[in-house]
N, C-alpha and C positions, 0 to 999 in steps of 0.2 A: 666459760672458759673464755677470757679475750684472746682472740688469734692477731698476734703481730709478728713482724720479723726478726726484733730481738728476742721473743718467748722461744719461738720454733728454733732459732740458734741454739740458745741455750738448751733447751731437751734435746736436741739432735746431740748436741756437743758431749752432754753428759749420757747418753746412751752409747755414741761410738767409744766414749772413755771407757766406759763399763766392759763393753764388749773387748776391747783390748787390756783392759788391768786385770779382768778376772784370770786369763791363762798366763799373764804376767806374773800373778800372784802363785800359781801353781809353779811357774818355772821359779819362782822365789824360795820357795819350800824348796826345791829341789836345790838349791845352791844352798841354803842354810845346811841342810843334811848332808851333803855331799863335797862341796868345795872345798878340793885339796890341791893347791898350786905346785905343790912338791911331786905329786904322784902323777904316773905315766899312762894311768889308766886311761881306756879308751872312753870312760863315761865322764871323766875330767876332759879330755879334748873336747867330747861334744857341749859340755857345758861352757867353755871358753869360747867356742864358735858360735854358739846361741848367745851367749851373754850381749855381745855387739848388737844382734838386732832387735832383742827385748831392749836393751838401753835406750837404743836410738827410737823406738816406738815410744817407751816409757817417756822420754825425753819431749816427743810433740804431744802426749795427753797432758801431761805436766805444763807444757807452755799455754796449753788451751785452759788450763783451769785457772792460770795467773790471767788470762784475757775476760775470763768468765766473770770474774768479781765485778771487773768495772763494767762490763757489760750489763749484769745483774743490776746494778745500782742506778746504771741510765733507764733500762727498760722500766724499774719500779716508779723511778721520778717522771719518766714521761707518761705512765700511765696516770699519773695524779690527775692529770687534766682531764680525764674521763670517770674519775670515781666522785661519786656525790660525798664531799664533806672533806676530800682530800687537797692539801695545799702542797704539797711536796711528798717525798718518797717515803715519809713516816706514815703518811697518812694512808697509802698502798700497801705498807706492811701492816697495818693495824687493820685491814680489809678482812681478813680471816686471821686463825690462830698461827698457821705456820708462815706467817712473812718474816717476823724477826727472827725464828730459829733458823731459817732458810737464809739469813743474812749473815747470822753467827757462823755456822757449819760453812759458807762458803769463805768467811774471812780464814777459819781454822785450816781450812782445804788449801787455800792460796798458801797461806805460811809453809807449811807441810811441803806442797810441790815446790815452791822456793827453797827448801832446804834441801830437798832431794835432789834438785838441779846442780846447786851449789856442789853439794857432796859427790855428785856425778862427775862434775868438772876437774875436783880435785883428784878422785880416783883415775881419771883416764891420764892425768898426769905422771901417774908413780907407774912404776915398771912392773909393779908385782901385786898390783890392785888390793892396797889396804884397805881400801873400805867397802870391799864387795860385799862381805856379807850386813855389814851395818846398813847400805843402802836398799839392798833386797831384803832388809829387817823393816827398814822404814816401809816399804813398798807394802808389806803385809800392814801396818798400821793405817796406812792411807786407804786402802783397799775399800775397809768397812766404813771408813769417813765418807769415801765417795759417795757409797750406796745408799747412807743414810741422808747425806746430802742431796743426792739424785731424786730420793722418795718425797724429802721434805719441801724441796723446790717443786715438785710436780704436784703435789697434794696443794700447795699454794698458788699455782697458777691453774688448778682445776677448777676450786671453790671460789676465786676471782669473779666475783660478779658486781659489774657496774652500778647496779640498780640496787646495792646494798650500800646505805648510808654508813660510813666511816668516820671515825675521830680524827681530827687535826694534830699536829705536832705538840700543840698547846698542851691538851688533855693528858698526853702519854708524860711530858715532862713537869707537869702539874706538881705540887708539893703536896697535894692531896691523896695523889696515886701512892699505890704502895709496889710499884714496879721498880726495877733496878736502875731505870733511867729518872725515874722521879728521886730516888736516894743519890743519883750522882748530881742531880740539878740543885738539889739542898745542900751540897758540901761549902762550906766556907771559901770563900774567895782566896783569903792570905794564906791559909794552909794548904791548900790547892796548888798556890802560883810556888810555895816552898817546895813543896813534892816536886813538881814539874820541873822546875830549872835546878833543883838538888839531884834528880835522878838522872836527867841528863847531864848536870856537870860532872857528876861521879863518871857517867860512860864515857864523856871526851876525855876525863882524866885517866881512865883506864886504858883507852885507845893511844893516848901520849907515852905512857908506862909500855905498852906493846911496843909502839913504834920505837921506843928509845932501847928497850932491853930485851925486847922480843919475850915478855912474859905476862902472863893474866888475858891471854885470848879467850879463853872459856870464862873469865868475869867481866870482859869487856860484851861479848855477845849476850850474856846473861841482862847484863845491865839495859843494855839497846833494846833486847824483848821487851823486859820488863817497864821501858820508857811507853811502851804502845798504850797499854789501860791507864795508866797515868797520864798520858797526853788525850786520849779520848775524855777521861774524867776531866781535865782540864778546860776543855775544847766545852762539854757541856756546861760546868760550875760557873765558869768566869768569862772564856773568850766568847763564845758566842753572844753573851751580854754586851760585850766590847763591841763587837762587829755590828750588831743589831740597832745598837744605842737604845737597848730596851731593859728593864730588869727584869722581865719574866719569860723572855723568849730565849730558850734554851736549846734548840732545835741543832743538831750536828749536821743536818741534810740541807737546812735553807741555807749554809754558805755557798751549796753550790750552784745557787739560783743565779740569773743574770743580774737581778737588781742590786746584788751586794758582789758585783765583778766577779762572780765566779771565785773567790779567793779560797775556798775550799780545795780546789785543784791544787793550788800552791803548797796548801798544808798538806795535804794527804798524800801525796806524791813522795816527798822526801821522806814522811814519815815511815810509809809502808815499804819504801826501799830500805831504809835503815833499820825497819825491823826485820825483813826477811834475809838481809844480809846478816843481821845479828844471830838470828836463829839459825840460818845455815851455819855460821862461824863456830856457834857455841855447838853444834850437833858434831861438827867436823873435830875441833879442837878436842873431844873427850877421846879421841884415838890418836891424838898428837903424839905419842911416844913409838907409835908403830915407824920403824925406820925408814919403810919406803915415803911414807906419809911426811916425816919431819922436814925432809929437803924440801919437798914440794911446798906446804906450808909457808918455811921461810923465802918463797919467790913468790908465790900467789895471794898470801893473806894480807901482807902489808896493805897493798893498793884496795882491797876489799875494806880494810877497816877504816882507809882514809875515806872512801866513799860512803860507808854506815855512819862516821863521824860526821862527816858534810853534811849527811841527810839531818841529822839530828840537831846540829848547828843552825843549819837553815830554818829547821821548825821552830827552836827556840827563837831565833832572831827576828822572824816574822810575827810569833805569837808576841814577843815584847813590843815592836813597833805598832801591830794592831792594837794594844791594849794602851799603849802611851799616847797615840793619836786621835783615841775616841774620846767625844765629847761625854759618855758614858763616866760618874764616878762612883766607882763601887768601895774604895778602900778610904772613904772620907777627907781625900788630900789630892 
């Protein structure tokens, strides 16, 4: 195992998070079974008092999970300098079988944690806690994911050996490979462009419909969430080629390197923020017909929709600009 400060911070955050999440999960079971705001029973009063403390603890745990993803990416990117054969974060992740699963689990945990935080924010604004059962039900979904993520990440770091020769990003995204990444790299540029700008265009149109007529919040959230995998596929299939100006370099992690102006941060930040807001809004809008929540959404949802739509628009605009100013020609004109 390679002992570094970011690795220790990630492992400690996971350990403390699980120590807090497990009792919170047990409390969530009590809420789902016994929560009844119309009851004056002593058990209901105890639940109402405890839920404020548990929710505050969960807020800190899930905020830590939001920060854990960029810290994980930073850690694996930094360790590439110490692993034979690694040129970027992909080489580190390929050093053992646990690397890529750990990253994917981290991303999933990031989005679910963001969704919980948004739901909690909406729930606190309503007088009758209309999302109390939904958000504690989400805790029960997040808990096993957090356990698996922590275990996978631990296995990855424990088996990370700087003396083992790993493969660079070129082999992972090679069209001779049978991996999902290789299939994304083999996607044709023009259809992928159409899929990207079409999906984001539909999401922006849905945002406009909601802001004008207050309808279609679930549709917007769904399209914003769908934009994420399409955007990642687009980065691998054609955008990375335009940035590197090389027809065979598909790595989405090299975009974070200084030789490319760290342009990846400008791409990924609005994309992740927009997707997180979209997923949170989609989760929340599923309960929009509840009386207490309807008024809260009318006030709180529009600025969040604007923020998510702005993130998608920024990503699309930067993608278009990077493609336009590149010296590489992919489409034959």
